[in-house]
Structures are given as C-alpha cells and as structure tokens.
C-alpha positions in Angstrom: 59.1 118.2 53.5 57.1 115.1 53.9 58.9 112.7 51.6 55.9 110.4 51.3 53.8 113.2 49.9 56.6 114.4 47.7 57.2 111.0 46.2 53.4 110.6 45.7 53.4 113.9 43.8 56.5 112.9 41.8 54.9 109.7 40.6 51.6 111.2 39.5 51.2 110.2 35.9 48.6 111.4 33.4 45.9 109.1 32.1 47.3 109.6 28.6 50.3 107.5 29.5 52.7 110.2 28.4 54.7 109.6 31.5 54.8 113.3 32.5 55.0 113.7 36.2 54.0 116.9 37.9 56.1 118.5 40.6 54.8 118.9 44.1 54.5 122.6 43.7 54.7 124.9 40.7 54.6 124.1 37.0 57.8 122.0 37.1 57.5 118.8 35.0 59.4 115.6 35.7 59.1 113.8 32.3 59.5 110.2 31.2 62.9 111.1 29.8 63.9 112.4 33.2 62.8 109.1 34.8 64.9 107.2 32.3 67.9 109.4 33.1 67.3 108.8 36.8 67.4 105.1 36.2 70.8 105.6 34.5 72.0 107.6 37.5 70.9 104.8 39.9 72.8 102.2 37.8 76.0 104.4 38.0 75.4 104.9 41.8 75.2 101.1 42.2 78.4 100.6 40.2 80.3 103.3 42.2 79.1 102.0 45.5 79.9 98.4 44.5 83.4 99.6 43.6 83.8 101.2 47.0 82.6 97.9 48.7 85.0 96.0 46.5 87.9 98.2 47.5 86.9 97.8 51.2 86.9 94.0 50.8 90.3 94.1 49.1 91.6 96.3 52.0 90.2 93.9 54.6 91.8 90.9 52.9 95.1 92.6 52.3 95.3 93.8 55.9 94.5 90.3 57.1 97.2 88.9 54.8 99.8 91.4 55.9 99.1 90.5 59.6 99.3 86.8 58.7 102.7 87.2 57.1 101.6 86.9 53.5 104.5 89.1 52.3 105.3 92.7 51.4 102.8 92.7 48.5 100.0 92.7 51.0 101.1 96.1 52.3 101.1 97.6 48.9 97.6 96.3 48.2 96.3 97.4 51.6 97.7 100.9 51.1 96.2 101.2 47.6 92.8 99.9 48.8 92.8 102.2 51.8 93.5 105.3 49.7 90.9 104.2 47.2 88.3 104.0 50.0 89.2 107.5 51.3 88.9 108.9 47.7 85.6 107.2 47.1 84.2 108.3 50.4 85.4 111.9 49.9 83.9 112.1 46.4 80.7 110.4 47.5 80.4 113.1 50.2 81.1 115.9 47.7 78.6 114.6 45.1 75.9 113.9 47.6 76.3 117.3 49.2 75.2 118.9 46.0 71.7 117.5 46.2 71.0 116.5 49.8 72.5 116.2 53.3 74.8 113.2 53.5 73.2 110.5 55.7 70.5 113.0 56.5 72.9 115.0 58.8 72.5 118.8 58.6 76.2 119.3 57.9 76.9 123.0 56.9 77.4 123.7 53.3 75.6 120.5 52.1 72.4 120.1 50.1 73.7 123.0 48.1 71.2 123.0 45.2 68.0 122.8 47.4 69.2 125.4 49.9 70.9 127.7 47.4 68.3 127.3 44.6 67.1 130.9 44.7 70.7 132.2 44.8 71.6 130.0 41.9 68.5 131.4 40.0 69.6 135.0 40.7 73.2 134.2 39.6 71.9 132.5 36.5 69.7 135.5 35.7 72.6 137.9 36.1 74.9 135.7 34.0 72.3 135.6 31.2 71.8 139.3 31.4 75.5 140.2 31.3 76.6 137.6 28.7 73.6 137.0 26.4 71.5 140.2 26.7 74.1 142.8 25.9 73.7 145.0 22.9 77.0 143.9 21.3 76.2 140.2 21.6 72.7 140.7 20.1 74.0 142.8 17.2 76.8 140.3 16.4 74.4 137.4 16.5 71.8 139.0 14.3 74.4 140.2 11.9 75.9 136.7 11.7 72.4 135.2 11.0 71.7 137.6 8.1 68.0 137.8 8.7 67.4 140.3 5.9 68.9 138.0 3.2 67.0 135.0 4.5 63.8 136.8 4.9 64.1 138.3 1.4 64.7 134.9 -0.2 61.8 133.4 1.7 59.4 136.2 0.8 60.4 136.1 -2.8 58.7 132.6 -3.1 55.0 133.2 -4.2 53.8 130.4 -1.9 55.4 132.1 1.2 54.1 135.5 0.2 50.6 134.0 -0.2 51.0 132.4 3.3 52.0 135.7 4.8 49.1 137.5 3.0 46.7 134.9 4.4 47.9 135.4 7.9 47.7 139.1 7.6 44.2 138.8 6.3 43.2 136.6 9.2 44.7 139.1 11.7 42.9 142.0 9.9 39.6 140.2 10.1 40.2 139.4 13.8 41.0 143.0 14.6 37.9 144.2 12.7 35.7 141.6 14.5 37.0 142.6 17.9 36.5 146.3 17.4 33.0 147.5 18.3 31.4 149.6 15.5 29.9 152.0 18.0 33.3 152.7 19.6 35.1 153.2 16.2 32.3 155.4 14.9 32.4 157.6 17.9 36.2 157.9 17.6 36.0 158.6 13.9 33.3 161.1 14.3 35.1 162.9 17.1 38.4 162.9 15.1 36.8 164.3 11.9 34.8 166.9 13.8 37.8 168.0 15.9 40.0 168.1 12.8 37.4 170.1 10.9 37.0 172.6 13.8 40.7 173.0 14.2 41.5 173.6 10.5 40.3 176.9 9.0 38.9 176.1 5.5 38.5 179.6 4.1 42.1 180.3 3.0 42.3 176.8 1.4 39.1 177.3 -0.4 40.4 180.7 -1.6 43.7 179.2 -2.9 41.8 176.4 -4.7 39.4 178.9 -6.3 42.4 181.0 -7.4 44.0 178.0 -9.2 40.6 177.1 -10.7 40.2 180.7 -12.1 43.8 180.6 -13.4 43.1 177.4 -15.3 39.7 178.7 -16.6 38.2 175.7 -14.9 35.2 177.8 -13.7 34.1 178.5 -17.3 32.7 175.0 -17.7 30.6 175.6 -14.6 29.4 179.0 -15.9 28.6 177.3 -19.3 26.6 174.6 -17.5 24.7 177.2 -15.4 23.8 179.2 -18.5 22.6 176.2 -20.5 20.5 175.0 -17.6 19.1 178.5 -17.0 18.2 178.8 -20.7 16.5 175.4 -20.8 14.6 176.2 -17.5 13.4 179.5 -18.9 12.2 177.8 -22.1 10.3 175.2 -20.1 8.9 177.6 -17.5 8.1 180.8 -19.4 4.6 180.9 -18.1 5.8 180.7 -14.5 8.2 183.6 -15.0 5.5 185.8 -16.6 3.1 184.9 -13.8 5.6 185.9 -11.2 6.2 189.3 -12.9 2.5 190.1 -13.4 1.7 188.8 -9.9 4.0 191.4 -8.4 2.6 194.3 -10.4 0.5 197.1 -8.6 -3.2 196.4 -8.4 -4.1 199.6 -10.1 -2.4 198.8 -13.4 -4.4 197.3 -16.2 -4.1 193.5 -16.8 -3.0 193.9 -20.4 -0.2 196.2 -19.3 1.0 193.7 -16.7 0.9 191.0 -19.3 2.9 193.0 -21.8 5.4 193.9 -19.1 5.7 190.2 -18.1 6.3 189.1 -21.7 8.9 191.9 -22.1 10.7 190.9 -19.0 10.7 187.2 -19.9 12.0 187.9 -23.5 14.8 190.2 -22.2 15.7 187.6 -19.6 15.8 184.8 -22.1 17.8 187.0 -24.5 20.3 187.8 -21.8 20.8 184.2 -20.8 21.1 183.1 -24.4 23.7 185.7 -25.2 25.6 184.8 -22.1 25.5 181.2 -23.1 26.6 181.8 -26.7 29.2 184.6 -26.2 32.4 183.6 -24.3 33.3 187.3 -24.0 29.9 188.5 -22.7 30.2 191.3 -20.2 28.3 189.3 -17.6 30.9 186.5 -17.8 33.5 189.1 -17.1 31.5 190.3 -14.1 31.3 186.7 -12.9 35.1 186.4 -13.3 35.7 189.6 -11.3 33.3 188.5 -8.6 35.0 185.1 -8.2 38.5 186.7 -8.2 37.5 189.1 -5.5 35.8 186.3 -3.5 38.9 184.2 -3.7 41.0 187.1 -2.3 38.4 187.7 0.4 38.5 184.1 1.4 42.2 184.4 2.1 42.5 188.0 3.4 39.2 189.4 4.6 38.5 188.5 8.3 34.8 189.1 8.0 34.4 186.7 5.0 36.6 184.1 6.7 34.6 184.3 9.9 31.4 183.8 7.9 32.8 180.7 6.2 33.9 179.3 9.6 30.4 179.8 11.0 28.9 178.0 8.0 31.4 175.2 8.3 30.5 174.7 12.0 26.8 174.7 11.2 27.3 172.1 8.5 29.6 169.8 10.6 27.4 169.9 13.6 24.3 168.9 11.8 22.9 165.5 12.8 22.8 164.3 9.2 26.5 165.1 8.7 27.5 163.4 11.9 25.5 160.3 10.9 27.2 160.3 7.5 30.6 160.5 9.2 29.8 157.7 11.6 28.3 155.4 8.9 31.4 155.7 6.8 33.2 153.3 9.2 30.6 150.6 8.5 31.1 150.8 4.8 34.9 150.8 5.1 34.8 147.8 7.6 32.5 145.8 5.3 34.7 146.5 2.3 37.9 145.5 4.2 36.4 142.3 5.5 35.2 141.3 2.1 38.5 142.1 0.5 40.4 140.1 3.2 38.2 137.0 2.7 38.5 137.0 -1.1 41.8 135.5 -2.2 41.4 137.2 -5.6 40.5 140.6 -4.2 42.6 143.6 -5.2 43.8 144.1 -1.6 45.2 140.5 -1.3 46.6 140.5 -4.8 48.4 143.7 -4.3 49.7 142.6 -0.9 51.1 139.4 -2.3 52.7 141.2 -5.2 54.2 143.8 -2.8 55.6 141.1 -0.6 57.2 139.2 -3.5 58.6 142.4 -4.8 60.0 143.3 -1.4 61.5 139.9 -1.0 63.2 140.0 -4.4 64.6 143.4 -3.6 65.9 142.3 -0.2 67.5 139.3 -1.8 69.3 141.3 -4.4 69.7 144.8 -3.0 72.5 144.9 -0.5 71.7 148.4 0.7 68.1 147.4 1.4 69.3 144.3 3.3 71.6 146.4 5.4 68.7 148.7 6.2 66.4 145.9 7.2 69.2 144.2 9.3 69.9 147.6 10.9 66.2 148.1 11.8 66.0 144.6 13.2 69.2 145.0 15.2 68.0 148.3 16.6 64.6 146.9 17.5 66.2 143.8 19.2 68.7 146.0 21.1 65.9 148.3 22.2 63.9 145.3 23.5 67.0 143.8 25.2 68.2 147.0 26.8 64.7 148.1 27.8 63.5 144.8 29.2 66.7 143.2 30.3 65.7 143.3 34.0 62.3 141.9 33.2 63.9 139.0 31.3 66.4 138.1 33.9 63.7 138.5 36.6 61.7 136.0 34.7 64.5 133.5 35.0 65.0 134.3 38.7 61.3 134.1 39.6 60.9 130.9 37.6 63.7 129.2 39.4 62.4 130.6 42.7 59.0 129.1 42.0 60.4 125.6 41.5 60.1 123.1 44.3 63.6 122.7 45.9 63.6 119.0 46.0 62.1 118.6 42.6 64.7 120.9 41.2 67.4 118.9 42.8 66.0 115.7 41.4 65.7 117.0 37.9 69.3 118.4 37.9 70.6 115.2 39.3 68.7 113.3 36.6 70.6 115.3 33.9 74.1 115.4 35.4 74.1 112.8 38.1 75.5 110.0 35.8 78.5 112.1 35.0 78.9 112.9 38.7 79.0 109.2 39.6 82.1 109.0 37.4 83.7 111.4 39.8 83.2 108.8 42.5 84.6 106.1 40.3 87.6 108.2 39.3 88.1 109.2 43.0 88.3 105.5 43.9 90.8 104.7 41.1 92.9 107.8 41.5 92.9 107.5 45.3 94.1 103.9 45.1 96.9 104.8 42.6 97.9 107.8 44.8 97.9 105.6 47.9 100.0 103.0 46.1 102.5 105.7 45.0 102.8 107.3 48.4 103.2 103.9 50.1 105.8 102.8 47.5 107.8 106.1 47.9 107.6 105.7 51.7 108.9 102.2 51.5 111.7 103.2 49.1 112.8 105.9 51.5 112.8 103.4 54.4 109.9 104.9 56.2 
C-alpha cells in the first residue's frame, strides 16, 4: 500500500473540527480519541526505546571498564546490561510483529494483525456465536435482567404509558399514510367477496330465524307490518277501490264494480284491523307456521338453500355493494387517523389506560411476569438460533471490509501502550535474569 496515500487518508479531518478521521477504505473511523491514544503509545515507545539505548550505553561502559581492569563489578553490570538488551530486542520484535514487519523485512509470521485480519474476524465471529449467542446464555441473561418486572414498573407510570401511546399513534398514522387507499380497498373488497362466496348463509339465517321465533321476536315485526298496512289502507282507500274496479270485466255495470270495490276494501281493512288488534288471529298463526317452515327449509331444503345462495351472489356482485365495501375502508381510515391525532380520543384514552393496567399487573402479578419473561426469552432465543449465522457473518464481513493497515493502527492505539510495558518489563527482567545467571556462573567458578 502506498504509505503516502494512506497517511493522507488517515489525516483527513472534517470541517466541523470533530477530529474524526476516515479510513482509506471502508467505513472505519479513526477518531480524535484514537489519535490521543496513539500519542500515548508514541510516548511509551520513546520511553521503552530510550531504556534500550540506556542499557546499551551501560553495557558499552561496563565492557570498557572490565577490559580496563575496573574490577569484578564491571562484569556483573555488563552481564545484566547485555541480558537487558537481549530481552528488550526480543520483546520489541514480538510487539512490532503484531502490527507490521520489523524493519520492513518480510519475516514469516510477522505483521500478524494486517495479514491475519480476516482470520481473526472469522475467529471472533465464531467466538461470539459460541459463547454469547447460545440459547442458554441468552435465557440466563434475560432472566437475570428481569425485563417483565422492569417493564411493568415503567408502564405503570402514566407519563410513560402516555409516551408509548403517542409513539403507537405516530406509527399508526405513518402506516395509514403509507398504505394506498386503492390497494387496501381492493384487498378488502376481494376478502369480503371471497368470504361471502365461501360461506353458505342459508343455514345460519335459518338458525337465526328459529331463535327469533322461539323468543317471539317476530311478533313485533308482524305488529309493525299490520299497523303500517292499516294506516296505508286508511290513507289510500280510493287507490285500492280503483285498482279493484279497474280490473273488473268491461261488460259489468259501473255501479256493480263500485259496490264490489267498496266491499273488497272494507273486508281488506277489517281483516287487517282484526289481525292488528287480535294477537291470536288465525292469520298470525299462519305467518308463524310459514316462518317456522321457512326456517327449516333454509337449513335442510337443498332447493331453498340454492335459491338463497343465488340471491346472495347477485347481491354481493352488484356494483353498488362493491362500492359500499370499498368505501368502508375510507371511513375506517379517517376515523382511525382522527382518533390517533386526538390525545383525548377514546382510542388513545383506552390505550393509555390499558397500558397502565398492564404495567400494574406485570409489576404485582408474578405469574404474568413469568409469562412475559418466558415470551421474551423464547422470542430472543428464536432470533438468536435462527439468525446466529447472519449475526456472526456480520462480524466477519465487517472485519473483512476494514482496511488492514487502519485496523492495525486502531488496535495499536487501544492496546499499544500496554504492549510497550512488555518491552520495558522485558528489559528489566532480562537484566535481572542476566545478572542472576552471571552471578551463579561466577559462584560455580565458570
């Protein structure tokens, strides 16, 4: 990779002064905090390197002193300094090999993070999938959190219930706005028509008529018909007599036709009046028998049932009925939008009340809490077990999309300071080990 281009990309800072630096490739951000950490890493590198140089100077002086006959102490100092240099160089090599090739040399098994980034991402994804996305871990964690109890206590607060109601109302309005009326009307019309065609209505009508007759509910209808028929005859007596005389043969005298018309009208009016005033009139019994037989035919007679089905299909398929079914959605939609916008509407008031009641029950009813926790655990386990591979693949693909050098720099910014302590410790421990080894050797006469 062209280091000049990489550094230029690393130092690209937004005009807002936030100090966020974009990576050379991918959406990997090198933030101002990372830059500050990197400065800390450089300070520790300088200190560790300075310690190595100091030990080297000490070794040089001690070796010169030993050669000049300064005394046996010079040998001890030279041995300690020599071992300290070896430890410092070895740990420098180990730390550097994590992030880059030492001295730019392509030594095998160095620059581990840049060259093994994708493998590390795969390993990280597998680790997360096995140890964090298992059903047992998810259940234990959710059970420890106690979501049902916390959610219940939160919903029991009126302000929180009102907030949830407001969010639900916003979501409802958004959904109603997105839906096209023509599409919904078509779906509703098709669903109602298909349901009506699939469901035979005659048996249900027959059973409903049977219950109505058993409760004498039809008598009020018969009473109403008789009253209306009587009133109509009173108001339209002339029309009835004209209809009777108009249908008489042409050879009969006019006065005879008139007398017959008057007689028919009076008998018809008497019949309707008696039927209206006498609950036990024979005609009422005939109506009861007719309705009883008709209720049975609706349930058992194939011919009657088929006629009702044909009538139903004719009614449902009429353009006026289809337009009525389709227009129903517009009325429902307008009603729901208005209710969701009005904070004092019955819909929102009942929703708030229901949420508060639910929260109170969840906070006090252990069985309900256990059910809610169980539902949440089952849902979470289902998501985890179903989409575990997708989740781990997200980690793997995200790491794979990162720029190798940028990834190395970001990781070094986070852990590099601690790694420099390895170099310092290597220098100190190496010097002590060298001193001990030299002392033991001298004690044994080597």
